[in-house]
TIVO-2410 file (N, C-alpha, C; in nm, 3 decimals):
# residues 118
REC num residu      c1      c2      c3 atome chaine
REC   1      X  -1.072   0.989  -0.240     N      A
REC   1      X  -1.073   0.849  -0.317    CA      A
REC   1      X  -1.142   0.758  -0.241     C      A
REC   2      X  -1.235   0.675  -0.318     N      A
REC   2      X  -1.316   0.562  -0.261    CA      A
REC   2      X  -1.226   0.439  -0.214     C      A
REC   3      X  -1.275   0.384  -0.123     N      A
REC   3      X  -1.203   0.258  -0.076    CA      A
REC   3      X  -1.276   0.140  -0.127     C      A
REC   4      X  -1.197   0.025  -0.154     N      A
REC   4      X  -1.270  -0.086  -0.202    CA      A
REC   4      X  -1.345  -0.157  -0.077     C      A
REC   5      X  -1.464  -0.198  -0.119     N      A
REC   5      X  -1.560  -0.282  -0.025    CA      A
REC   5      X  -1.504  -0.443  -0.025     C      A
REC   6      X  -1.432  -0.456   0.075     N      A
REC   6      X  -1.379  -0.590   0.084    CA      A
REC   6      X  -1.490  -0.694   0.106     C      A
REC   7      X  -1.602  -0.656   0.161     N      A
REC   7      X  -1.692  -0.757   0.199    CA      A
REC   7      X  -1.801  -0.770   0.073     C      A
REC   8      X  -1.781  -0.715  -0.032     N      A
REC   8      X  -1.858  -0.728  -0.143    CA      A
REC   8      X  -1.899  -0.874  -0.170     C      A
REC   9      X  -2.004  -0.908  -0.221     N      A
REC   9      X  -2.039  -1.039  -0.255    CA      A
REC   9      X  -2.096  -1.064  -0.377     C      A
REC  10      X  -2.048  -1.147  -0.465     N      A
REC  10      X  -2.119  -1.183  -0.586    CA      A
REC  10      X  -2.117  -1.342  -0.590     C      A
REC  11      X  -2.204  -1.402  -0.688     N      A
REC  11      X  -2.201  -1.544  -0.695    CA      A
REC  11      X  -2.041  -1.604  -0.711     C      A
REC  12      X  -1.977  -1.532  -0.789     N      A
REC  12      X  -1.835  -1.576  -0.809    CA      A
REC  12      X  -1.749  -1.569  -0.683     C      A
REC  13      X  -1.755  -1.464  -0.611     N      A
REC  13      X  -1.690  -1.450  -0.484    CA      A
REC  13      X  -1.737  -1.562  -0.382     C      A
REC  14      X  -1.860  -1.569  -0.372     N      A
REC  14      X  -1.910  -1.673  -0.281    CA      A
REC  14      X  -1.864  -1.828  -0.320     C      A
REC  15      X  -1.852  -1.852  -0.454     N      A
REC  15      X  -1.806  -1.972  -0.492    CA      A
REC  15      X  -1.657  -1.989  -0.454     C      A
REC  16      X  -1.574  -1.900  -0.478     N      A
REC  16      X  -1.435  -1.893  -0.438    CA      A
REC  16      X  -1.426  -1.915  -0.282     C      A
REC  17      X  -1.492  -1.833  -0.201     N      A
REC  17      X  -1.485  -1.846  -0.059    CA      A
REC  17      X  -1.529  -1.982  -0.022     C      A
REC  18      X  -1.625  -2.041  -0.081     N      A
REC  18      X  -1.687  -2.170  -0.039    CA      A
REC  18      X  -1.569  -2.285  -0.071     C      A
REC  19      X  -1.512  -2.263  -0.195     N      A
REC  19      X  -1.402  -2.355  -0.223    CA      A
REC  19      X  -1.297  -2.351  -0.126     C      A
REC  20      X  -1.246  -2.230  -0.090     N      A
REC  20      X  -1.141  -2.208   0.019    CA      A
REC  20      X  -1.172  -2.266   0.156     C      A
REC  21      X  -1.295  -2.237   0.188     N      A
REC  21      X  -1.351  -2.291   0.317    CA      A
REC  21      X  -1.332  -2.439   0.316     C      A
REC  22      X  -1.401  -2.516   0.232     N      A
REC  22      X  -1.395  -2.651   0.205    CA      A
REC  22      X  -1.235  -2.699   0.231     C      A
REC  23      X  -1.155  -2.642   0.160     N      A
REC  23      X  -1.012  -2.687   0.148    CA      A
REC  23      X  -0.942  -2.655   0.282     C      A
REC  24      X  -0.983  -2.565   0.357     N      A
REC  24      X  -0.911  -2.514   0.488    CA      A
REC  24      X  -0.910  -2.636   0.586     C      A
REC  25      X  -0.995  -2.730   0.591     N      A
REC  25      X  -0.987  -2.836   0.683    CA      A
REC  25      X  -0.857  -2.929   0.648     C      A
REC  26      X  -0.844  -2.937   0.514     N      A
REC  26      X  -0.715  -3.016   0.468    CA      A
REC  26      X  -0.598  -2.955   0.490     C      A
REC  27      X  -0.599  -2.807   0.489     N      A
REC  27      X  -0.479  -2.743   0.492    CA      A
REC  27      X  -0.437  -2.718   0.643     C      A
REC  28      X  -0.535  -2.715   0.743     N      A
REC  28      X  -0.513  -2.676   0.878    CA      A
REC  28      X  -0.392  -2.764   0.944     C      A
REC  29      X  -0.387  -2.882   0.921     N      A
REC  29      X  -0.284  -2.975   0.976    CA      A
REC  29      X  -0.144  -2.936   0.936     C      A
REC  30      X  -0.136  -2.888   0.806     N      A
REC  30      X  -0.001  -2.848   0.743    CA      A
REC  30      X   0.041  -2.723   0.802     C      A
REC  31      X  -0.064  -2.618   0.829     N      A
REC  31      X  -0.031  -2.483   0.892    CA      A
REC  31      X   0.033  -2.532   1.035     C      A
REC  32      X  -0.040  -2.613   1.112     N      A
REC  32      X  -0.003  -2.658   1.243    CA      A
REC  32      X   0.133  -2.710   1.254     C      A
REC  33      X   0.178  -2.793   1.153     N      A
REC  33      X   0.294  -2.873   1.150    CA      A
REC  33      X   0.411  -2.771   1.107     C      A
REC  34      X   0.378  -2.673   1.046     N      A
REC  34      X   0.479  -2.572   1.002    CA      A
REC  34      X   0.526  -2.606   0.859     C      A
REC  35      X   0.445  -2.705   0.805     N      A
REC  35      X   0.493  -2.736   0.643    CA      A
REC  35      X   0.446  -2.625   0.561     C      A
REC  36      X   0.349  -2.553   0.584     N      A
REC  36      X   0.302  -2.436   0.505    CA      A
REC  36      X   0.297  -2.311   0.590     C      A
REC  37      X   0.284  -2.192   0.522     N      A
REC  37      X   0.277  -2.069   0.598    CA      A
REC  37      X   0.223  -1.969   0.500     C      A
REC  38      X   0.176  -1.858   0.563     N      A
REC  38      X   0.121  -1.755   0.489    CA      A
REC  38      X   0.215  -1.659   0.444     C      A
REC  39      X   0.222  -1.629   0.303     N      A
REC  39      X   0.315  -1.538   0.270    CA      A
REC  39      X   0.289  -1.384   0.280     C      A
REC  40      X   0.369  -1.298   0.270     N      A
REC  40      X   0.349  -1.153   0.281    CA      A
REC  40      X   0.269  -1.111   0.162     C      A
REC  41      X   0.250  -1.190   0.053     N      A
REC  41      X   0.199  -1.121  -0.064    CA      A
REC  41      X   0.052  -1.188  -0.078     C      A
REC  42      X  -0.004  -1.240   0.024     N      A
REC  42      X  -0.140  -1.288   0.022    CA      A
REC  42      X  -0.167  -1.424  -0.025     C      A
REC  43      X  -0.060  -1.512  -0.030     N      A
REC  43      X  -0.075  -1.652  -0.060    CA      A
REC  43      X  -0.017  -1.742   0.040     C      A
REC  44      X  -0.015  -1.878   0.010     N      A
REC  44      X   0.042  -1.960   0.101    CA      A
REC  44      X   0.175  -2.033   0.024     C      A
REC  45      X   0.251  -2.093   0.111     N      A
REC  45      X   0.373  -2.150   0.036    CA      A
REC  45      X   0.406  -2.264   0.126     C      A
REC  46      X   0.458  -2.368   0.059     N      A
REC  46      X   0.516  -2.487   0.133    CA      A
REC  46      X   0.656  -2.426   0.196     C      A
REC  47      X   0.658  -2.426   0.330     N      A
REC  47      X   0.766  -2.365   0.402    CA      A
REC  47      X   0.875  -2.465   0.436     C      A
REC  48      X   0.827  -2.590   0.469     N      A
REC  48      X   0.913  -2.708   0.514    CA      A
REC  48      X   0.859  -2.827   0.461     C      A
REC  49      X   0.896  -2.885   0.335     N      A
REC  49      X   0.840  -3.024   0.285    CA      A
REC  49      X   0.896  -3.124   0.373     C      A
REC  50      X   0.999  -3.116   0.436     N      A
REC  50      X   1.028  -3.224   0.538    CA      A
REC  50      X   0.938  -3.248   0.651     C      A
REC  51      X   0.850  -3.152   0.678     N      A
REC  51      X   0.755  -3.182   0.781    CA      A
REC  51      X   0.636  -3.264   0.740     C      A
REC  52      X   0.637  -3.305   0.604     N      A
REC  52      X   0.536  -3.380   0.550    CA      A
REC  52      X   0.586  -3.503   0.502     C      A
REC  53      X   0.526  -3.625   0.534     N      A
REC  53      X   0.566  -3.752   0.492    CA      A
REC  53      X   0.573  -3.744   0.324     C      A
REC  54      X   0.669  -3.806   0.276     N      A
REC  54      X   0.695  -3.811   0.126    CA      A
REC  54      X   0.563  -3.848   0.048     C      A
REC  55      X   0.492  -3.938   0.097     N      A
REC  55      X   0.359  -3.980   0.040    CA      A
REC  55      X   0.246  -3.870   0.016     C      A
REC  56      X   0.252  -3.777   0.112     N      A
REC  56      X   0.168  -3.672   0.107    CA      A
REC  56      X   0.209  -3.552   0.038     C      A
REC  57      X   0.328  -3.546   0.009     N      A
REC  57      X   0.379  -3.415  -0.050    CA      A
REC  57      X   0.317  -3.382  -0.182     C      A
REC  58      X   0.289  -3.469  -0.264     N      A
REC  58      X   0.227  -3.432  -0.393    CA      A
REC  58      X   0.093  -3.381  -0.363     C      A
REC  59      X   0.017  -3.438  -0.260     N      A
REC  59      X  -0.122  -3.384  -0.233    CA      A
REC  59      X  -0.111  -3.237  -0.181     C      A
REC  60      X  -0.004  -3.232  -0.112     N      A
REC  60      X   0.008  -3.089  -0.036    CA      A
REC  60      X   0.034  -2.990  -0.144     C      A
REC  61      X   0.122  -3.029  -0.232     N      A
REC  61      X   0.146  -2.924  -0.346    CA      A
REC  61      X   0.028  -2.896  -0.430     C      A
REC  62      X  -0.053  -2.985  -0.465     N      A
REC  62      X  -0.185  -2.967  -0.526    CA      A
REC  62      X  -0.273  -2.884  -0.450     C      A
REC  63      X  -0.277  -2.908  -0.316     N      A
REC  63      X  -0.369  -2.814  -0.221    CA      A
REC  63      X  -0.319  -2.665  -0.210     C      A
REC  64      X  -0.201  -2.652  -0.205     N      A
REC  64      X  -0.125  -2.523  -0.207    CA      A
REC  64      X  -0.162  -2.444  -0.347     C      A
REC  65      X  -0.131  -2.529  -0.457     N      A
REC  65      X  -0.162  -2.472  -0.591    CA      A
REC  65      X  -0.320  -2.426  -0.614     C      A
REC  66      X  -0.403  -2.508  -0.562     N      A
REC  66      X  -0.555  -2.478  -0.575    CA      A
REC  66      X  -0.583  -2.363  -0.495     C      A
REC  67      X  -0.530  -2.351  -0.374     N      A
REC  67      X  -0.546  -2.250  -0.264    CA      A
REC  67      X  -0.515  -2.118  -0.334     C      A
REC  68      X  -0.387  -2.118  -0.392     N      A
REC  68      X  -0.324  -1.980  -0.443    CA      A
REC  68      X  -0.406  -1.934  -0.574     C      A
REC  69      X  -0.456  -2.044  -0.642     N      A
REC  69      X  -0.537  -2.014  -0.759    CA      A
REC  69      X  -0.673  -1.936  -0.716     C      A
REC  70      X  -0.743  -1.993  -0.598     N      A
REC  70      X  -0.840  -1.929  -0.551    CA      A
REC  70      X  -0.826  -1.793  -0.488     C      A
REC  71      X  -0.711  -1.785  -0.430     N      A
REC  71      X  -0.669  -1.650  -0.363    CA      A
REC  71      X  -0.663  -1.556  -0.472     C      A
REC  72      X  -0.593  -1.572  -0.581     N      A
REC  72      X  -0.582  -1.491  -0.690    CA      A
REC  72      X  -0.707  -1.456  -0.748     C      A
REC  73      X  -0.800  -1.550  -0.767     N      A
REC  73      X  -0.924  -1.520  -0.831    CA      A
REC  73      X  -1.011  -1.446  -0.740     C      A
REC  74      X  -0.989  -1.458  -0.597     N      A
REC  74      X  -1.062  -1.375  -0.504    CA      A
REC  74      X  -1.046  -1.242  -0.525     C      A
REC  75      X  -0.904  -1.213  -0.513     N      A
REC  75      X  -0.868  -1.065  -0.532    CA      A
REC  75      X  -0.911  -1.002  -0.656     C      A
REC  76      X  -0.908  -1.078  -0.769     N      A
REC  76      X  -0.959  -1.032  -0.896    CA      A
REC  76      X  -1.117  -1.000  -0.909     C      A
REC  77      X  -1.184  -1.094  -0.835     N      A
REC  77      X  -1.326  -1.078  -0.828    CA      A
REC  77      X  -1.367  -0.962  -0.749     C      A
REC  78      X  -1.307  -0.946  -0.642     N      A
REC  78      X  -1.338  -0.839  -0.552    CA      A
REC  78      X  -1.314  -0.713  -0.621     C      A
REC  79      X  -1.207  -0.684  -0.691     N      A
REC  79      X  -1.173  -0.581  -0.756    CA      A
REC  79      X  -1.267  -0.540  -0.868     C      A
REC  80      X  -1.308  -0.641  -0.944     N      A
REC  80      X  -1.411  -0.632  -1.053    CA      A
REC  80      X  -1.539  -0.600  -0.985     C      A
REC  81      X  -1.583  -0.666  -0.880     N      A
REC  81      X  -1.708  -0.623  -0.822    CA      A
REC  81      X  -1.705  -0.488  -0.766     C      A
REC  82      X  -1.603  -0.432  -0.736     N      A
REC  82      X  -1.596  -0.290  -0.686    CA      A
REC  82      X  -1.591  -0.203  -0.824     C      A
REC  83      X  -1.575  -0.244  -0.939     N      A
REC  83      X  -1.587  -0.170  -1.064    CA      A
REC  83      X  -1.447  -0.108  -1.088     C      A
REC  84      X  -1.345  -0.165  -1.012     N      A
REC  84      X  -1.211  -0.113  -1.030    CA      A
REC  84      X  -1.100  -0.233  -1.040     C      A
REC  85      X  -1.105  -0.299  -1.148     N      A
REC  85      X  -1.001  -0.405  -1.163    CA      A
REC  85      X  -0.865  -0.373  -1.138     C      A
REC  86      X  -0.830  -0.238  -1.151     N      A
REC  86      X  -0.697  -0.194  -1.130    CA      A
REC  86      X  -0.659  -0.196  -0.957     C      A
REC  87      X  -0.762  -0.206  -0.886     N      A
REC  87      X  -0.733  -0.215  -0.745    CA      A
REC  87      X  -0.688  -0.352  -0.697     C      A
REC  88      X  -0.678  -0.453  -0.795     N      A
REC  88      X  -0.636  -0.580  -0.744    CA      A
REC  88      X  -0.524  -0.600  -0.657     C      A
REC  89      X  -0.417  -0.529  -0.680     N      A
REC  89      X  -0.289  -0.543  -0.607    CA      A
REC  89      X  -0.317  -0.482  -0.461     C      A
REC  90      X  -0.396  -0.374  -0.455     N      A
REC  90      X  -0.425  -0.317  -0.326    CA      A
REC  90      X  -0.518  -0.407  -0.239     C      A
REC  91      X  -0.608  -0.460  -0.301     N      A
REC  91      X  -0.687  -0.561  -0.246    CA      A
REC  91      X  -0.614  -0.668  -0.199     C      A
REC  92      X  -0.533  -0.731  -0.268     N      A
REC  92      X  -0.446  -0.847  -0.242    CA      A
REC  92      X  -0.363  -0.806  -0.133     C      A
REC  93      X  -0.290  -0.686  -0.107     N      A
REC  93      X  -0.205  -0.650   0.000    CA      A
REC  93      X  -0.298  -0.647   0.130     C      A
REC  94      X  -0.416  -0.583   0.114     N      A
REC  94      X  -0.504  -0.591   0.238    CA      A
REC  94      X  -0.531  -0.724   0.295     C      A
REC  95      X  -0.561  -0.811   0.208     N      A
REC  95      X  -0.594  -0.948   0.247    CA      A
REC  95      X  -0.467  -1.009   0.300     C      A
REC  96      X  -0.362  -0.980   0.251     N      A
REC  96      X  -0.222  -1.047   0.306    CA      A
REC  96      X  -0.226  -1.012   0.451     C      A
REC  97      X  -0.238  -0.882   0.462     N      A
REC  97      X  -0.231  -0.837   0.624    CA      A
REC  97      X  -0.342  -0.892   0.701     C      A
REC  98      X  -0.449  -0.917   0.657     N      A
REC  98      X  -0.567  -0.964   0.740    CA      A
REC  98      X  -0.543  -1.113   0.765     C      A
REC  99      X  -0.488  -1.186   0.663     N      A
REC  99      X  -0.481  -1.334   0.687    CA      A
REC  99      X  -0.361  -1.359   0.794     C      A
REC 100      X  -0.269  -1.265   0.787     N      A
REC 100      X  -0.150  -1.280   0.876    CA      A
REC 100      X  -0.197  -1.249   1.017     C      A
REC 101      X  -0.283  -1.145   1.021     N      A
REC 101      X  -0.335  -1.105   1.152    CA      A
REC 101      X  -0.421  -1.209   1.211     C      A
REC 102      X  -0.497  -1.284   1.134     N      A
REC 102      X  -0.593  -1.391   1.181    CA      A
REC 102      X  -0.529  -1.514   1.199     C      A
REC 103      X  -0.396  -1.541   1.155     N      A
REC 103      X  -0.329  -1.667   1.173    CA      A
REC 103      X  -0.338  -1.716   1.310     C      A
REC 104      X  -0.345  -1.842   1.320     N      A
REC 104      X  -0.351  -1.893   1.455    CA      A
REC 104      X  -0.201  -1.896   1.515     C      A
REC 105      X  -0.195  -1.898   1.648     N      A
REC 105      X  -0.063  -1.914   1.718    CA      A
REC 105      X  -0.001  -2.038   1.684     C      A
REC 106      X   0.132  -2.034   1.641     N      A
REC 106      X   0.196  -2.147   1.602    CA      A
REC 106      X   0.224  -2.167   1.447     C      A
REC 107      X   0.130  -2.082   1.387     N      A
REC 107      X   0.133  -2.079   1.231    CA      A
REC 107      X   0.262  -1.995   1.187     C      A
REC 108      X   0.317  -2.024   1.066     N      A
REC 108      X   0.422  -1.951   1.021    CA      A
REC 108      X   0.368  -1.847   0.923     C      A
REC 109      X   0.420  -1.722   0.948     N      A
REC 109      X   0.383  -1.613   0.847    CA      A
REC 109      X   0.518  -1.549   0.796     C      A
REC 110      X   0.502  -1.501   0.698     N      A
REC 110      X   0.617  -1.424   0.622    CA      A
REC 110      X   0.602  -1.276   0.640     C      A
REC 111      X   0.707  -1.225   0.672     N      A
REC 111      X   0.712  -1.074   0.700    CA      A
REC 111      X   0.831  -1.018   0.614     C      A
REC 112      X   0.859  -0.892   0.628     N      A
REC 112      X   0.961  -0.832   0.555    CA      A
REC 112      X   1.100  -0.914   0.585     C      A
REC 113      X   1.125  -0.951   0.698     N      A
REC 113      X   1.235  -1.016   0.724    CA      A
REC 113      X   1.241  -1.160   0.716     C      A
REC 114      X   1.149  -1.225   0.661     N      A
REC 114      X   1.135  -1.360   0.635    CA      A
REC 114      X   1.019  -1.432   0.716     C      A
REC 115      X   1.039  -1.566   0.749     N      A
REC 115      X   0.939  -1.630   0.811    CA      A
REC 115      X   0.959  -1.628   0.973     C      A
REC 116      X   0.850  -1.606   1.032     N      A
REC 116      X   0.832  -1.607   1.176    CA      A
REC 116      X   0.716  -1.694   1.203     C      A
REC 117      X   0.736  -1.762   1.343     N      A
REC 117      X   0.625  -1.818   1.404    CA      A
REC 117      X   0.534  -1.745   1.473     C      A
REC 118      X   0.409  -1.737   1.453     N      A
REC 118      X   0.307  -1.662   1.538    CA      A
REC 118      X   0.293  -1.696   1.657     C      A
***
């Protein structure tokens, strides 16, 4: 069986990656503070809203929502670019593992047993 090319690139994939990269500088302080973490299913989630000043919570919610929309789109576009839209869940699972592996020390990640600090 063929394996998905995770590095495949199309204009749509490049646009999603660029959007995510631009947003990362806004998300980084929230990862560092423990307000958000990487989920085991390849998304991000607000882990501790109390780590964020009330005035910033709405903005954080919007950032998380936009990031997760981009991530879902990335998985879909990579599956389509490989000519196998049915591979989306497998690609998502692979990326979930990669992102957790690449998470910086101190960031929160979700495993089978719940949240742990890396």
